[in-house]
N, C-alpha and C positions, 0 to 999 in steps of 0.2 A: 607453557606459553603456547597459545594457538596463533599461528601465523596465517594471516588472511591475504589472499591474492585478490585484487580488485580488477574486474573487467569493465572497462568504460571510463571515460575521462570527463564526464559531465559534472555539473554542480552537485548532483545528488551523490556522486561518488566522493566528492570533497566533503560533503556533510557526513557521509558514512565514516570517512577517515577521521574526522573530528570526533565523532561518537566513540570510535575505537580508542582514541587517545584519552577518553575520560574514564575508561574501565581498566581494571587490572586483569591480567591473564590473557590479553589479546593484543596483537599488534599487526599493522599492515606491513607485509614483507615485500610484495611486488605489485606492480601495476601492469596490466596487459592492454595492448592496443594493436591493431594491424599496422599502425604507423609507429615505428620505434622511436622516432624523435618526439612524437606527441606523448608517448608513454614516459619517456625520460623527463620531459618538461613537467608533466603532471606529477610524476613520482618525486621530483625535486621540490615541487610546490607543497606537497603534503608530508614530506620527510620520509618517504619510503625508500629503502636502500636499493631494491632491485626492480627490474622491468622484465617483461616478456613480450615477444612479438607474436601475437596470436594466442588463442586459447590453448592449443596443444602444447605450446612451449610452457605456458603457465602451469598446466596440469602435470607436466613432467618435472617441474622444479622440485628440488629436495627441501626447499624452505617454505612450502605452501601446504598448510594443514586444512584449509577451508577456502572457499571462494565466495565472493559477492558478485553477482551478475547484474550489471546496470546497463546492459546493451539494449538496442531497440526491441520492443515487445515480441516481434515476429521471430527473433533469434533465440528467445529464452528456451524453448522446448528442446532444440538440438543441443544447446549448451548445457542445460541441466542433465540431459542424457549422457553427454560426454563426461561430465564431472562425476556423475554417479558411477559410470563404468570404470572411472579411475579410482573409485573408492574415496572420493573427497567430498566432505559435507558441503552443502550448498545453501546460501541465503540468496534468494532471487528476488529482484525488485518487482513490486506489483505493477501490473497484473502478472502473476507468476508465469502463466502461459496464456494462450489465446482462447482456449475452450476448457470447459469442465472435464470433457472426455480426455483431453490431453493431460490435464492435471491428474486425473485418476490413474492414467497409465504411468505417469512419472512417479506418483506415490507408490504404486505397486512395485515398480522397478527399484526404487530406493529401499523399500522395505525388504525386498528379496536380497538386495546387496548389503543390507545392514548399514545404510548411509543416511545421515540426517539430511532432511530436505525441508526447508522453511521458506515461506513467502515473507518478504520484507514489508509487512503491513504494519507501519508504526502505530497506527491507532490501536491495534490489538494489544500492544504491550506498553501503552502509555498510562501513567497514573491517573490522567484525566478521565479516561473511560471507566476506570475503577471507581472514581469519585461520583461519576454519573450513576453507575449501578447502585452505589451505596445510598444515593438520595432518592431512588425510586419509591421505596416504601412510604415516604412522606407525601406522595402525590395521590394516594388512594388508587382506585381502579383506573388503569391507564386506558384512555379513549382515543388519543391522537398523538402521533409522533411525526415531527417535521424536521428532517435532516437535510442539510444543504452544504455544498462546497462549490462556490462560484468565484473564480478568480481569473481575470483576463490575462492571457499569456502574451508576453512581449513578442513571441514568435508568430502570433496571429497577424501582425503587421506584414510578415513575409507572405502569408496567404493572400492578404488584401493586395499585395503588390504583384500577385500572379506567380509567386514562387512556391515550391514545395519544401516542407520541413518535416523532420522525422516524427514529431509528436502529432502532426496532423496528416500524416501520410498513411492511408489505409493499407498500402502494400507492406508497411512495416508494423502493422497493428496499431497505428496511431488513432486516437479517438478520445474525445473529452470524457466519455463514459468510462473507458478503460483507465484513463489517467487520473481523473478526479472523482468520477461517480462511484468508483469502487470504495472510496473512503466512507461515505455515508451508508452505502449498502453493507459494507463489512461491519460497521458499528451497529447497524440495525440487527444483523444476524447475530453478532456477539451478545447483544443485550436481550433479544427477544426470540431468537431462533429463526427458522425459515418461515416465510409467509405462506398462506394457502394459495395465493395467486398474486401475480404482479402484471401490471399493464403500464405502458409508457409511450412517450412521444419523444422523438429525436429531431432536432433541427440541423439540417445539413449546411455545410459551407463549401466554398469553391474547391477545396482540396479533395473532396469526395468522402469525407467522414462527418461525424456529428460534432458540432461546436458547443451545443448545450442540449439539455433535455430534462424531462421530469417523469416521475413514475409514481403510481399509486399501488401500494401493497396491502393486501387484505389479511388480517389476523382475526382470530376469534375474539370478538369484543372490542376491537379497535382497528383504526386505519392508520397507515403510515404513508407519508408523501416524501419523496426524495427528489432533490434538484441538484443539477451539476452544470457547470459552464466553464469553458476556457476562452470565451469571447466577450464576457461581461463580468462586471464586479457587483457585489452586493454589500450592504451594511447590515443585513438581517442576520440574526443568530439562528441556531437550531433550537428546537423546543420540544418538550414532552409535556402533554396535558393529561392530567388526571382529574378525577372527580373532586379531589380535596386540595388541588393546587397545581401549579405548573412549574416547570424547570426550564430556564433559559440557559443555553450553552453557547459560549462565545465562538468556538471553532470545533467542529465535530472531529477533525483529523487529529487535533491535539488540544483537548479542553483545558483551559487554564482559569476561567472565571465562570462560575455557575451561580445562577440567581434562582433561589427557591421562593416562590410567591404562593403562600398558602391561602385558602379561602378565608381562614380566620387566623389572625396573628400577624406578626411582623415579617416583612421580607428579609431574607438572609442571603448574603453574598458569601460564596465559598471560593477562596483563592487556593488553587491546586498547587501543591508543592511538587515540582517536577523539574527534571534537568532542562537547561536552556535548549539543548539539542534534542528534539523529539525522537531521534533515531537511536538513542542510547538503549532504550528498552529492547529493540529487536536484536541488537548486537549482544546484549546480555542474555537474551533468550537463546541465541545461537550458541554462545559459549557454554551455557548451562546444559543445553541439549546434547552437545558433543560430550559433555561429562556424564551423560546418562539420563537426561530428562526425556520424558515421553512427549512426542510431538504429534501423536495421533489426533488429538482434539484440534490442534492448530490446523493440521492438514484437512480435517473434515470441514472446518469452518471456511477455509479457503475454497474448498470445492463447492460448498453451498453458495457462497458469494459469486463464484464463476458461473454457476447455473443460472443465477438471476441475471448476470451480465449477458449470458447466451440468449436468454429469453428477450431481453430488451434490444439486443442487436438484431433480432429478427424483425423488429419494427422498421418499416421503410422510412427513409429520411424524408422529412417534410420541408 
């Protein structure tokens, strides 16, 4: 049994705990927070037996075999390093760290210590992305890819009221690009590799970070456009266009309904068979990696995605 300690008491940690509950061979043993009362309340809510006040106490606990880090983005790097130093496998919420260089250093450190390090990028381990990949040959030569993740955050209301909040706070690594833009970017890299070039536009908001943006990525023979937003909603799907047909994708972070529209023939709708909780795949990957699975490709693709994020973050806010 792999006993997981969770750092962070947000809704994403709750979803992770639910995913753990759907799998054999893993369980949540402790919840860590700087506030012991908050840790206890959250642990009780998810059914975890233990708590820890702070990361150091969690890493020293005898009933913690791996950690899931769901703290503010800016804290990930130091926390990953501390866990690796303690010899404890890490699943760190996306974005894993703030820069590709920081990720490369973390990976080198983890490999030197023989410790599993994975980014919790649910898209990478979701059956929906595998279904998208399987449908690509039916489209013929790929010419355009349009991926998007645009969902207005309720916490944007705090920004509009003149308040600061973690996910929109640049001092904590908050950014719509880092929070939502990484999903379509990672899916793009998973399916088609790194683009030859990428250019983008980011729209700033009062908190000092981007609220939405778009990017164009150049590949040999086709172009990809990516859109992200935490201040607006959309009803538009993602899409891949080929010379022999197109593929509509309901949600690029967790595809569940794919529509293949060939130039000739009937439209086909593919319903993806997947767990209700899209985080199950990443927990399963962590479990299997600790048992001896190779994570080098996973780490490489996280690095490629972060390099694209680095490039787009250099674009001044408009």
